[in-house]
PDB file with one MODEL, atoms N, CA, C and O in Angstrom:
MODEL        1
ATOM      1  N   MET A   1      21.250  -7.680 -91.723  1.00  0.00           N
ATOM      2  CA  MET A   1      20.936  -6.739 -90.660  1.00  0.00           C
ATOM      3  C   MET A   1      19.902  -7.374 -89.725  1.00  0.00           C
ATOM      4  O   MET A   1      18.978  -8.053 -90.172  1.00  0.00           O
ATOM      5  N   ASP A   2      20.070  -7.146 -88.456  1.00  0.00           N
ATOM      6  CA  ASP A   2      19.109  -7.592 -87.444  1.00  0.00           C
ATOM      7  C   ASP A   2      17.748  -6.950 -87.739  1.00  0.00           C
ATOM      8  O   ASP A   2      17.667  -5.752 -88.008  1.00  0.00           O
ATOM      9  N   ILE A   3      16.685  -7.752 -87.688  1.00  0.00           N
ATOM     10  CA  ILE A   3      15.355  -7.260 -88.072  1.00  0.00           C
ATOM     11  C   ILE A   3      14.868  -6.124 -87.174  1.00  0.00           C
ATOM     12  O   ILE A   3      14.186  -5.216 -87.649  1.00  0.00           O
ATOM     13  N   GLN A   4      15.207  -6.162 -85.890  1.00  0.00           N
ATOM     14  CA  GLN A   4      14.790  -5.075 -84.988  1.00  0.00           C
ATOM     15  C   GLN A   4      15.513  -3.773 -85.338  1.00  0.00           C
ATOM     16  O   GLN A   4      14.917  -2.697 -85.290  1.00  0.00           O
ATOM     17  N   LYS A   5      16.784  -3.871 -85.687  1.00  0.00           N
ATOM     18  CA  LYS A   5      17.531  -2.676 -86.111  1.00  0.00           C
ATOM     19  C   LYS A   5      16.985  -2.150 -87.431  1.00  0.00           C
ATOM     20  O   LYS A   5      16.893  -0.941 -87.645  1.00  0.00           O
ATOM     21  N   TRP A   6      16.629  -3.069 -88.304  1.00  0.00           N
ATOM     22  CA  TRP A   6      16.054  -2.692 -89.593  1.00  0.00           C
ATOM     23  C   TRP A   6      14.741  -1.948 -89.380  1.00  0.00           C
ATOM     24  O   TRP A   6      14.513  -0.894 -89.974  1.00  0.00           O
ATOM     25  N   ARG A   7      13.885  -2.498 -88.538  1.00  0.00           N
ATOM     26  CA  ARG A   7      12.615  -1.826 -88.230  1.00  0.00           C
ATOM     27  C   ARG A   7      12.865  -0.452 -87.602  1.00  0.00           C
ATOM     28  O   ARG A   7      12.181   0.516 -87.937  1.00  0.00           O
ATOM     29  N   ALA A   8      13.830  -0.367 -86.705  1.00  0.00           N
ATOM     30  CA  ALA A   8      14.148   0.910 -86.056  1.00  0.00           C
ATOM     31  C   ALA A   8      14.626   1.933 -87.084  1.00  0.00           C
ATOM     32  O   ALA A   8      14.245   3.102 -87.022  1.00  0.00           O
ATOM     33  N   ARG A   9      15.460   1.494 -88.032  1.00  0.00           N
ATOM     34  CA  ARG A   9      15.943   2.405 -89.081  1.00  0.00           C
ATOM     35  C   ARG A   9      14.781   2.870 -89.943  1.00  0.00           C
ATOM     36  O   ARG A   9      14.663   4.060 -90.236  1.00  0.00           O
ATOM     37  N   LEU A  10      13.919   1.940 -90.353  1.00  0.00           N
ATOM     38  CA  LEU A  10      12.770   2.306 -91.176  1.00  0.00           C
ATOM     39  C   LEU A  10      11.803   3.214 -90.421  1.00  0.00           C
ATOM     40  O   LEU A  10      11.225   4.131 -91.004  1.00  0.00           O
ATOM     41  N   TYR A  11      11.631   2.962 -89.140  1.00  0.00           N
ATOM     42  CA  TYR A  11      10.771   3.809 -88.308  1.00  0.00           C
ATOM     43  C   TYR A  11      11.302   5.245 -88.316  1.00  0.00           C
ATOM     44  O   TYR A  11      10.543   6.190 -88.531  1.00  0.00           O
ATOM     45  N   TYR A  12      12.593   5.402 -88.084  1.00  0.00           N
ATOM     46  CA  TYR A  12      13.212   6.734 -88.084  1.00  0.00           C
ATOM     47  C   TYR A  12      13.059   7.388 -89.457  1.00  0.00           C
ATOM     48  O   TYR A  12      12.663   8.550 -89.552  1.00  0.00           O
ATOM     49  N   GLN A  13      13.370   6.648 -90.515  1.00  0.00           N
ATOM     50  CA  GLN A  13      13.293   7.207 -91.863  1.00  0.00           C
ATOM     51  C   GLN A  13      11.860   7.548 -92.257  1.00  0.00           C
ATOM     52  O   GLN A  13      11.634   8.454 -93.059  1.00  0.00           O
ATOM     53  N   SER A  14      10.906   6.836 -91.705  1.00  0.00           N
ATOM     54  CA  SER A  14       9.499   7.115 -91.992  1.00  0.00           C
ATOM     55  C   SER A  14       9.061   8.441 -91.394  1.00  0.00           C
ATOM     56  O   SER A  14       8.191   9.114 -91.948  1.00  0.00           O
ATOM     57  N   LYS A  15       9.644   8.818 -90.287  1.00  0.00           N
ATOM     58  CA  LYS A  15       9.279  10.062 -89.606  1.00  0.00           C
ATOM     59  C   LYS A  15      10.064  11.266 -90.118  1.00  0.00           C
ATOM     60  O   LYS A  15       9.710  12.405 -89.812  1.00  0.00           O
ATOM     61  N   LYS A  16      11.115  11.034 -90.888  1.00  0.00           N
ATOM     62  CA  LYS A  16      11.985  12.111 -91.376  1.00  0.00           C
ATOM     63  C   LYS A  16      12.001  12.130 -92.898  1.00  0.00           C
ATOM     64  O   LYS A  16      13.044  11.919 -93.517  1.00  0.00           O
ATOM     65  N   ARG A  17      10.851  12.382 -93.493  1.00  0.00           N
ATOM     66  CA  ARG A  17      10.729  12.441 -94.944  1.00  0.00           C
ATOM     67  C   ARG A  17      11.089  13.840 -95.423  1.00  0.00           C
ATOM     68  O   ARG A  17      11.484  14.686 -94.621  1.00  0.00           O
ATOM     69  N   GLY A  18      10.959  14.087 -96.700  1.00  0.00           N
ATOM     70  CA  GLY A  18      11.298  15.398 -97.244  1.00  0.00           C
ATOM     71  C   GLY A  18      10.189  16.424 -97.128  1.00  0.00           C
ATOM     72  O   GLY A  18      10.438  17.624 -97.237  1.00  0.00           O
ATOM     73  N   ILE A  19       8.962  15.962 -96.907  1.00  0.00           N
ATOM     74  CA  ILE A  19       7.822  16.873 -96.781  1.00  0.00           C
ATOM     75  C   ILE A  19       6.976  16.457 -95.579  1.00  0.00           C
ATOM     76  O   ILE A  19       6.898  15.277 -95.236  1.00  0.00           O
ATOM     77  N   LEU A  20       6.355  17.431 -94.956  1.00  0.00           N
ATOM     78  CA  LEU A  20       5.578  17.191 -93.741  1.00  0.00           C
ATOM     79  C   LEU A  20       4.465  16.164 -93.955  1.00  0.00           C
ATOM     80  O   LEU A  20       4.214  15.328 -93.087  1.00  0.00           O
ATOM     81  N   GLU A  21       3.803  16.227 -95.107  1.00  0.00           N
ATOM     82  CA  GLU A  21       2.706  15.302 -95.385  1.00  0.00           C
ATOM     83  C   GLU A  21       3.176  13.852 -95.299  1.00  0.00           C
ATOM     84  O   GLU A  21       2.491  13.000 -94.733  1.00  0.00           O
ATOM     85  N   ASN A  22       4.345  13.582 -95.862  1.00  0.00           N
ATOM     86  CA  ASN A  22       4.875  12.217 -95.816  1.00  0.00           C
ATOM     87  C   ASN A  22       5.397  11.867 -94.429  1.00  0.00           C
ATOM     88  O   ASN A  22       5.337  10.706 -94.024  1.00  0.00           O
ATOM     89  N   ASP A  23       5.908  12.853 -93.696  1.00  0.00           N
ATOM     90  CA  ASP A  23       6.295  12.605 -92.295  1.00  0.00           C
ATOM     91  C   ASP A  23       5.096  12.063 -91.520  1.00  0.00           C
ATOM     92  O   ASP A  23       5.210  11.096 -90.767  1.00  0.00           O
ATOM     93  N   ILE A  24       3.956  12.700 -91.717  1.00  0.00           N
ATOM     94  CA  ILE A  24       2.740  12.320 -90.993  1.00  0.00           C
ATOM     95  C   ILE A  24       2.234  10.953 -91.454  1.00  0.00           C
ATOM     96  O   ILE A  24       1.939  10.087 -90.630  1.00  0.00           O
ATOM     97  N   ILE A  25       2.136  10.764 -92.767  1.00  0.00           N
ATOM     98  CA  ILE A  25       1.612   9.501 -93.304  1.00  0.00           C
ATOM     99  C   ILE A  25       2.519   8.331 -92.941  1.00  0.00           C
ATOM    100  O   ILE A  25       2.077   7.363 -92.323  1.00  0.00           O
ATOM    101  N   PHE A  26       3.784   8.424 -93.326  1.00  0.00           N
ATOM    102  CA  PHE A  26       4.687   7.286 -93.138  1.00  0.00           C
ATOM    103  C   PHE A  26       5.117   7.127 -91.685  1.00  0.00           C
ATOM    104  O   PHE A  26       5.379   6.012 -91.234  1.00  0.00           O
ATOM    105  N   GLY A  27       5.191   8.227 -90.955  1.00  0.00           N
ATOM    106  CA  GLY A  27       5.499   8.131 -89.533  1.00  0.00           C
ATOM    107  C   GLY A  27       4.398   7.411 -88.773  1.00  0.00           C
ATOM    108  O   GLY A  27       4.671   6.555 -87.931  1.00  0.00           O
ATOM    109  N   GLY A  28       3.152   7.761 -89.074  1.00  0.00           N
ATOM    110  CA  GLY A  28       2.017   7.083 -88.445  1.00  0.00           C
ATOM    111  C   GLY A  28       1.935   5.623 -88.852  1.00  0.00           C
ATOM    112  O   GLY A  28       1.689   4.747 -88.023  1.00  0.00           O
ATOM    113  N   PHE A  29       2.144   5.370 -90.142  1.00  0.00           N
ATOM    114  CA  PHE A  29       2.137   3.989 -90.634  1.00  0.00           C
ATOM    115  C   PHE A  29       3.201   3.168 -89.919  1.00  0.00           C
ATOM    116  O   PHE A  29       2.934   2.053 -89.472  1.00  0.00           O
ATOM    117  N   ALA A  30       4.396   3.714 -89.812  1.00  0.00           N
ATOM    118  CA  ALA A  30       5.494   2.994 -89.153  1.00  0.00           C
ATOM    119  C   ALA A  30       5.163   2.720 -87.692  1.00  0.00           C
ATOM    120  O   ALA A  30       5.433   1.631 -87.185  1.00  0.00           O
ATOM    121  N   SER A  31       4.583   3.697 -87.019  1.00  0.00           N
ATOM    122  CA  SER A  31       4.236   3.527 -85.605  1.00  0.00           C
ATOM    123  C   SER A  31       3.220   2.413 -85.393  1.00  0.00           C
ATOM    124  O   SER A  31       3.312   1.652 -84.430  1.00  0.00           O
ATOM    125  N   GLU A  32       2.256   2.324 -86.296  1.00  0.00           N
ATOM    126  CA  GLU A  32       1.150   1.393 -86.100  1.00  0.00           C
ATOM    127  C   GLU A  32       1.296   0.048 -86.802  1.00  0.00           C
ATOM    128  O   GLU A  32       0.731  -0.946 -86.346  1.00  0.00           O
ATOM    129  N   VAL A  33       2.041  -0.002 -87.900  1.00  0.00           N
ATOM    130  CA  VAL A  33       2.011  -1.197 -88.741  1.00  0.00           C
ATOM    131  C   VAL A  33       3.373  -1.870 -88.925  1.00  0.00           C
ATOM    132  O   VAL A  33       3.432  -3.077 -89.158  1.00  0.00           O
ATOM    133  N   LEU A  34       4.448  -1.125 -88.826  1.00  0.00           N
ATOM    134  CA  LEU A  34       5.779  -1.656 -89.156  1.00  0.00           C
ATOM    135  C   LEU A  34       6.110  -2.941 -88.410  1.00  0.00           C
ATOM    136  O   LEU A  34       6.734  -3.840 -88.973  1.00  0.00           O
ATOM    137  N   HIS A  35       5.703  -3.034 -87.161  1.00  0.00           N
ATOM    138  CA  HIS A  35       6.021  -4.224 -86.357  1.00  0.00           C
ATOM    139  C   HIS A  35       5.325  -5.489 -86.865  1.00  0.00           C
ATOM    140  O   HIS A  35       5.725  -6.599 -86.513  1.00  0.00           O
ATOM    141  N   CYS A  36       4.289  -5.327 -87.686  1.00  0.00           N
ATOM    142  CA  CYS A  36       3.536  -6.476 -88.209  1.00  0.00           C
ATOM    143  C   CYS A  36       4.053  -6.971 -89.563  1.00  0.00           C
ATOM    144  O   CYS A  36       3.651  -8.040 -90.022  1.00  0.00           O
ATOM    145  N   LEU A  37       4.929  -6.213 -90.199  1.00  0.00           N
ATOM    146  CA  LEU A  37       5.367  -6.568 -91.546  1.00  0.00           C
ATOM    147  C   LEU A  37       6.399  -7.686 -91.538  1.00  0.00           C
ATOM    148  O   LEU A  37       7.251  -7.769 -90.653  1.00  0.00           O
ATOM    149  N   SER A  38       6.300  -8.536 -92.544  1.00  0.00           N
ATOM    150  CA  SER A  38       7.266  -9.624 -92.728  1.00  0.00           C
ATOM    151  C   SER A  38       8.576  -9.044 -93.268  1.00  0.00           C
ATOM    152  O   SER A  38       8.593  -7.903 -93.729  1.00  0.00           O
ATOM    153  N   PRO A  39       9.656  -9.797 -93.220  1.00  0.00           N
ATOM    154  CA  PRO A  39      10.915  -9.313 -93.807  1.00  0.00           C
ATOM    155  C   PRO A  39      10.771  -8.931 -95.283  1.00  0.00           C
ATOM    156  O   PRO A  39      11.361  -7.946 -95.726  1.00  0.00           O
ATOM    157  N   GLU A  40       9.998  -9.698 -96.039  1.00  0.00           N
ATOM    158  CA  GLU A  40       9.776  -9.365 -97.454  1.00  0.00           C
ATOM    159  C   GLU A  40       9.055  -8.022 -97.579  1.00  0.00           C
ATOM    160  O   GLU A  40       9.415  -7.196 -98.418  1.00  0.00           O
ATOM    161  N   GLN A  41       8.046  -7.808 -96.749  1.00  0.00           N
ATOM    162  CA  GLN A  41       7.309  -6.545 -96.782  1.00  0.00           C
ATOM    163  C   GLN A  41       8.181  -5.388 -96.308  1.00  0.00           C
ATOM    164  O   GLN A  41       8.076  -4.280 -96.834  1.00  0.00           O
ATOM    165  N   LEU A  42       9.031  -5.630 -95.330  1.00  0.00           N
ATOM    166  CA  LEU A  42       9.962  -4.590 -94.886  1.00  0.00           C
ATOM    167  C   LEU A  42      10.881  -4.182 -96.028  1.00  0.00           C
ATOM    168  O   LEU A  42      11.163  -2.998 -96.209  1.00  0.00           O
ATOM    169  N   SER A  43      11.345  -5.152 -96.792  1.00  0.00           N
ATOM    170  CA  SER A  43      12.207  -4.875 -97.937  1.00  0.00           C
ATOM    171  C   SER A  43      11.471  -4.033 -98.976  1.00  0.00           C
ATOM    172  O   SER A  43      12.035  -3.083 -99.521  1.00  0.00           O
ATOM    173  N   GLU A  44      10.223  -4.377 -99.249  1.00  0.00           N
ATOM    174  CA  GLU A  44       9.419  -3.599-100.196  1.00  0.00           C
ATOM    175  C   GLU A  44       9.205  -2.180 -99.679  1.00  0.00           C
ATOM    176  O   GLU A  44       9.346  -1.213-100.427  1.00  0.00           O
ATOM    177  N   TYR A  45       8.869  -2.060 -98.411  1.00  0.00           N
ATOM    178  CA  TYR A  45       8.648  -0.749 -97.800  1.00  0.00           C
ATOM    179  C   TYR A  45       9.923   0.091 -97.862  1.00  0.00           C
ATOM    180  O   TYR A  45       9.873   1.281 -98.171  1.00  0.00           O
ATOM    181  N   ASP A  46      11.054  -0.527 -97.571  1.00  0.00           N
ATOM    182  CA  ASP A  46      12.357   0.140 -97.640  1.00  0.00           C
ATOM    183  C   ASP A  46      12.583   0.699 -99.042  1.00  0.00           C
ATOM    184  O   ASP A  46      13.009   1.843 -99.193  1.00  0.00           O
ATOM    185  N   LYS A  47      12.300  -0.100-100.063  1.00  0.00           N
ATOM    186  CA  LYS A  47      12.486   0.344-101.450  1.00  0.00           C
ATOM    187  C   LYS A  47      11.529   1.478-101.804  1.00  0.00           C
ATOM    188  O   LYS A  47      11.890   2.387-102.552  1.00  0.00           O
ATOM    189  N   ILE A  48      10.317   1.426-101.272  1.00  0.00           N
ATOM    190  CA  ILE A  48       9.341   2.483-101.560  1.00  0.00           C
ATOM    191  C   ILE A  48       9.788   3.804-100.950  1.00  0.00           C
ATOM    192  O   ILE A  48       9.832   4.820-101.644  1.00  0.00           O
ATOM    193  N   ILE A  49      10.119   3.806 -99.666  1.00  0.00           N
ATOM    194  CA  ILE A  49      10.429   5.087 -99.017  1.00  0.00           C
ATOM    195  C   ILE A  49      11.853   5.570 -99.268  1.00  0.00           C
ATOM    196  O   ILE A  49      12.129   6.762 -99.137  1.00  0.00           O
ATOM    197  N   ASN A  50      12.753   4.671 -99.624  1.00  0.00           N
ATOM    198  CA  ASN A  50      14.149   5.068 -99.827  1.00  0.00           C
ATOM    199  C   ASN A  50      14.606   4.955-101.274  1.00  0.00           C
ATOM    200  O   ASN A  50      15.796   5.070-101.568  1.00  0.00           O
ATOM    201  N   GLY A  51      13.661   4.731-102.174  1.00  0.00           N
ATOM    202  CA  GLY A  51      13.989   4.628-103.592  1.00  0.00           C
ATOM    203  C   GLY A  51      14.182   5.998-104.219  1.00  0.00           C
ATOM    204  O   GLY A  51      14.357   7.000-103.525  1.00  0.00           O
ATOM    205  N   ASP A  52      14.148   6.022-105.528  1.00  0.00           N
ATOM    206  CA  ASP A  52      14.384   7.259-106.277  1.00  0.00           C
ATOM    207  C   ASP A  52      13.132   8.102-106.480  1.00  0.00           C
ATOM    208  O   ASP A  52      13.184   9.133-107.150  1.00  0.00           O
ATOM    209  N   THR A  53      12.021   7.682-105.915  1.00  0.00           N
ATOM    210  CA  THR A  53      10.759   8.388-106.121  1.00  0.00           C
ATOM    211  C   THR A  53      10.760   9.734-105.412  1.00  0.00           C
ATOM    212  O   THR A  53      11.098   9.831-104.232  1.00  0.00           O
ATOM    213  N   ASN A  54      10.378  10.761-106.144  1.00  0.00           N
ATOM    214  CA  ASN A  54      10.225  12.105-105.596  1.00  0.00           C
ATOM    215  C   ASN A  54       9.203  12.067-104.460  1.00  0.00           C
ATOM    216  O   ASN A  54       8.203  11.354-104.545  1.00  0.00           O
ATOM    217  N   GLU A  55       9.453  12.829-103.404  1.00  0.00           N
ATOM    218  CA  GLU A  55       8.559  12.811-102.232  1.00  0.00           C
ATOM    219  C   GLU A  55       7.127  13.210-102.581  1.00  0.00           C
ATOM    220  O   GLU A  55       6.184  12.611-102.064  1.00  0.00           O
ATOM    221  N   TRP A  56       6.944  14.206-103.446  1.00  0.00           N
ATOM    222  CA  TRP A  56       5.582  14.595-103.811  1.00  0.00           C
ATOM    223  C   TRP A  56       4.901  13.505-104.620  1.00  0.00           C
ATOM    224  O   TRP A  56       3.715  13.237-104.425  1.00  0.00           O
ATOM    225  N   ASP A  57       5.644  12.870-105.536  1.00  0.00           N
ATOM    226  CA  ASP A  57       5.055  11.764-106.291  1.00  0.00           C
ATOM    227  C   ASP A  57       4.653  10.633-105.353  1.00  0.00           C
ATOM    228  O   ASP A  57       3.580  10.048-105.499  1.00  0.00           O
ATOM    229  N   LEU A  58       5.507  10.332-104.401  1.00  0.00           N
ATOM    230  CA  LEU A  58       5.194   9.288-103.425  1.00  0.00           C
ATOM    231  C   LEU A  58       3.906   9.632-102.672  1.00  0.00           C
ATOM    232  O   LEU A  58       3.057   8.766-102.461  1.00  0.00           O
ATOM    233  N   PHE A  59       3.766  10.886-102.272  1.00  0.00           N
ATOM    234  CA  PHE A  59       2.545  11.344-101.605  1.00  0.00           C
ATOM    235  C   PHE A  59       1.332  11.138-102.514  1.00  0.00           C
ATOM    236  O   PHE A  59       0.302  10.629-102.072  1.00  0.00           O
ATOM    237  N   TYR A  60       1.456  11.535-103.783  1.00  0.00           N
ATOM    238  CA  TYR A  60       0.344  11.385-104.723  1.00  0.00           C
ATOM    239  C   TYR A  60       0.000   9.916-104.960  1.00  0.00           C
ATOM    240  O   TYR A  60      -1.175   9.580-105.113  1.00  0.00           O
ATOM    241  N   TYR A  61       0.989   9.046-104.992  1.00  0.00           N
ATOM    242  CA  TYR A  61       0.733   7.613-105.193  1.00  0.00           C
ATOM    243  C   TYR A  61      -0.047   7.022-104.022  1.00  0.00           C
ATOM    244  O   TYR A  61      -1.049   6.334-104.221  1.00  0.00           O
ATOM    245  N   VAL A  62       0.407   7.287-102.821  1.00  0.00           N
ATOM    246  CA  VAL A  62      -0.238   6.650-101.661  1.00  0.00           C
ATOM    247  C   VAL A  62      -1.609   7.249-101.355  1.00  0.00           C
ATOM    248  O   VAL A  62      -2.447   6.598-100.731  1.00  0.00           O
ATOM    249  N   THR A  63      -1.837   8.481-101.790  1.00  0.00           N
ATOM    250  CA  THR A  63      -3.151   9.094-101.576  1.00  0.00           C
ATOM    251  C   THR A  63      -4.086   8.886-102.760  1.00  0.00           C
ATOM    252  O   THR A  63      -5.243   9.308-102.720  1.00  0.00           O
ATOM    253  N   GLY A  64      -3.592   8.238-103.817  1.00  0.00           N
ATOM    254  CA  GLY A  64      -4.422   7.936-104.972  1.00  0.00           C
ATOM    255  C   GLY A  64      -4.605   9.075-105.945  1.00  0.00           C
ATOM    256  O   GLY A  64      -5.455   8.990-106.832  1.00  0.00           O
ATOM    257  N   ARG A  65      -3.840  10.134-105.809  1.00  0.00           N
ATOM    258  CA  ARG A  65      -3.969  11.269-106.726  1.00  0.00           C
ATOM    259  C   ARG A  65      -3.262  11.021-108.055  1.00  0.00           C
ATOM    260  O   ARG A  65      -3.577  11.651-109.065  1.00  0.00           O
ATOM    261  N   LYS A  66      -2.314  10.104-108.043  1.00  0.00           N
ATOM    262  CA  LYS A  66      -1.629   9.662-109.256  1.00  0.00           C
ATOM    263  C   LYS A  66      -1.537   8.146-109.196  1.00  0.00           C
ATOM    264  O   LYS A  66      -1.474   7.552-108.120  1.00  0.00           O
ATOM    265  N   GLU A  67      -1.529   7.537-110.366  1.00  0.00           N
ATOM    266  CA  GLU A  67      -1.355   6.088-110.415  1.00  0.00           C
ATOM    267  C   GLU A  67       0.112   5.761-110.146  1.00  0.00           C
ATOM    268  O   GLU A  67       1.015   6.331-110.757  1.00  0.00           O
ATOM    269  N   ALA A  68       0.324   4.842-109.229  1.00  0.00           N
ATOM    270  CA  ALA A  68       1.688   4.443-108.870  1.00  0.00           C
ATOM    271  C   ALA A  68       2.284   3.569-109.968  1.00  0.00           C
ATOM    272  O   ALA A  68       1.569   2.801-110.611  1.00  0.00           O
ATOM    273  N   PRO A  69       3.589   3.685-110.180  1.00  0.00           N
ATOM    274  CA  PRO A  69       4.242   2.790-111.143  1.00  0.00           C
ATOM    275  C   PRO A  69       4.154   1.337-110.672  1.00  0.00           C
ATOM    276  O   PRO A  69       3.991   1.070-109.481  1.00  0.00           O
ATOM    277  N   ARG A  70       4.263   0.419-111.605  1.00  0.00           N
ATOM    278  CA  ARG A  70       4.112  -1.010-111.292  1.00  0.00           C
ATOM    279  C   ARG A  70       5.027  -1.471-110.178  1.00  0.00           C
ATOM    280  O   ARG A  70       4.603  -2.236-109.312  1.00  0.00           O
ATOM    281  N   GLU A  71       6.281  -1.021-110.178  1.00  0.00           N
ATOM    282  CA  GLU A  71       7.231  -1.500-109.164  1.00  0.00           C
ATOM    283  C   GLU A  71       6.810  -1.124-107.746  1.00  0.00           C
ATOM    284  O   GLU A  71       7.267  -1.741-106.784  1.00  0.00           O
ATOM    285  N   ILE A  72       5.960  -0.134-107.608  1.00  0.00           N
ATOM    286  CA  ILE A  72       5.410   0.229-106.298  1.00  0.00           C
ATOM    287  C   ILE A  72       4.032  -0.410-106.112  1.00  0.00           C
ATOM    288  O   ILE A  72       3.764  -1.042-105.090  1.00  0.00           O
ATOM    289  N   ALA A  73       3.172  -0.239-107.102  1.00  0.00           N
ATOM    290  CA  ALA A  73       1.783  -0.703-106.998  1.00  0.00           C
ATOM    291  C   ALA A  73       1.664  -2.212-106.820  1.00  0.00           C
ATOM    292  O   ALA A  73       0.725  -2.683-106.178  1.00  0.00           O
ATOM    293  N   GLU A  74       2.589  -2.969-107.372  1.00  0.00           N
ATOM    294  CA  GLU A  74       2.486  -4.429-107.314  1.00  0.00           C
ATOM    295  C   GLU A  74       3.164  -5.052-106.099  1.00  0.00           C
ATOM    296  O   GLU A  74       3.240  -6.277-105.998  1.00  0.00           O
ATOM    297  N   THR A  75       3.652  -4.239-105.185  1.00  0.00           N
ATOM    298  CA  THR A  75       4.225  -4.790-103.954  1.00  0.00           C
ATOM    299  C   THR A  75       3.088  -5.209-103.023  1.00  0.00           C
ATOM    300  O   THR A  75       1.960  -4.732-103.150  1.00  0.00           O
ATOM    301  N   SER A  76       3.392  -6.090-102.104  1.00  0.00           N
ATOM    302  CA  SER A  76       2.360  -6.520-101.150  1.00  0.00           C
ATOM    303  C   SER A  76       2.117  -5.473-100.069  1.00  0.00           C
ATOM    304  O   SER A  76       1.081  -5.503 -99.405  1.00  0.00           O
ATOM    305  N   VAL A  77       3.054  -4.553 -99.885  1.00  0.00           N
ATOM    306  CA  VAL A  77       2.927  -3.562 -98.816  1.00  0.00           C
ATOM    307  C   VAL A  77       2.170  -2.299 -99.271  1.00  0.00           C
ATOM    308  O   VAL A  77       1.601  -1.594 -98.437  1.00  0.00           O
ATOM    309  N   PHE A  78       2.156  -2.011-100.568  1.00  0.00           N
ATOM    310  CA  PHE A  78       1.493  -0.796-101.050  1.00  0.00           C
ATOM    311  C   PHE A  78       0.003  -0.761-100.689  1.00  0.00           C
ATOM    312  O   PHE A  78      -0.470   0.269-100.210  1.00  0.00           O
ATOM    313  N   PRO A  79      -0.756  -1.846-100.900  1.00  0.00           N
ATOM    314  CA  PRO A  79      -2.174  -1.812-100.480  1.00  0.00           C
ATOM    315  C   PRO A  79      -2.343  -1.644 -98.970  1.00  0.00           C
ATOM    316  O   PRO A  79      -3.339  -1.082 -98.515  1.00  0.00           O
ATOM    317  N   ILE A  80      -1.387  -2.124 -98.203  1.00  0.00           N
ATOM    318  CA  ILE A  80      -1.451  -1.966 -96.743  1.00  0.00           C
ATOM    319  C   ILE A  80      -1.296  -0.491 -96.382  1.00  0.00           C
ATOM    320  O   ILE A  80      -1.994   0.017 -95.505  1.00  0.00           O
ATOM    321  N   ILE A  81      -0.380   0.188 -97.061  1.00  0.00           N
ATOM    322  CA  ILE A  81      -0.186   1.630 -96.835  1.00  0.00           C
ATOM    323  C   ILE A  81      -1.457   2.381 -97.216  1.00  0.00           C
ATOM    324  O   ILE A  81      -1.932   3.225 -96.457  1.00  0.00           O
ATOM    325  N   LYS A  82      -2.009   2.075 -98.391  1.00  0.00           N
ATOM    326  CA  LYS A  82      -3.216   2.764 -98.848  1.00  0.00           C
ATOM    327  C   LYS A  82      -4.397   2.509 -97.912  1.00  0.00           C
ATOM    328  O   LYS A  82      -5.184   3.416 -97.640  1.00  0.00           O
ATOM    329  N   LYS A  83      -4.518   1.281 -97.422  1.00  0.00           N
ATOM    330  CA  LYS A  83      -5.601   0.958 -96.478  1.00  0.00           C
ATOM    331  C   LYS A  83      -5.422   1.754 -95.188  1.00  0.00           C
ATOM    332  O   LYS A  83      -6.391   2.288 -94.648  1.00  0.00           O
ATOM    333  N   TYR A  84      -4.193   1.836 -94.696  1.00  0.00           N
ATOM    334  CA  TYR A  84      -3.906   2.612 -93.489  1.00  0.00           C
ATOM    335  C   TYR A  84      -4.366   4.060 -93.685  1.00  0.00           C
ATOM    336  O   TYR A  84      -5.014   4.633 -92.809  1.00  0.00           O
ATOM    337  N   ILE A  85      -4.030   4.643 -94.829  1.00  0.00           N
ATOM    338  CA  ILE A  85      -4.400   6.036 -95.104  1.00  0.00           C
ATOM    339  C   ILE A  85      -5.917   6.185 -95.183  1.00  0.00           C
ATOM    340  O   ILE A  85      -6.472   7.145 -94.646  1.00  0.00           O
ATOM    341  N   SER A  86      -6.587   5.257 -95.840  1.00  0.00           N
ATOM    342  CA  SER A  86      -8.044   5.370 -96.005  1.00  0.00           C
ATOM    343  C   SER A  86      -8.789   5.253 -94.679  1.00  0.00           C
ATOM    344  O   SER A  86      -9.914   5.737 -94.550  1.00  0.00           O
ATOM    345  N   GLU A  87      -8.167   4.616 -93.700  1.00  0.00           N
ATOM    346  CA  GLU A  87      -8.809   4.456 -92.388  1.00  0.00           C
ATOM    347  C   GLU A  87      -8.528   5.617 -91.446  1.00  0.00           C
ATOM    348  O   GLU A  87      -9.070   5.654 -90.341  1.00  0.00           O
ATOM    349  N   LYS A  88      -7.705   6.549 -91.853  1.00  0.00           N
ATOM    350  CA  LYS A  88      -7.367   7.690 -90.984  1.00  0.00           C
ATOM    351  C   LYS A  88      -8.177   8.904 -91.317  1.00  0.00           C
ATOM    352  O   LYS A  88      -8.015   9.947 -90.683  1.00  0.00           O
TER     353      LYS A  88
ENDMDL
END
């Protein structure tokens, strides 16, 4: 897939989550940070937001209310998401 189309798809999917809280978090993250991510990080981000993780669990992981599973926590993009949230 063309990287610009991939970013556009992820941008759209980031703004259309299952819960408003994630719409705000991931939509803002996509607006401000998505263009800076490498293809590897885009792939990790894609797996995080489009994986099997429940939307509320995903919210709790990125806000630090629950410990994220290794497959999410050990990605290079997860700390970037958490840093983005902590700065807002």
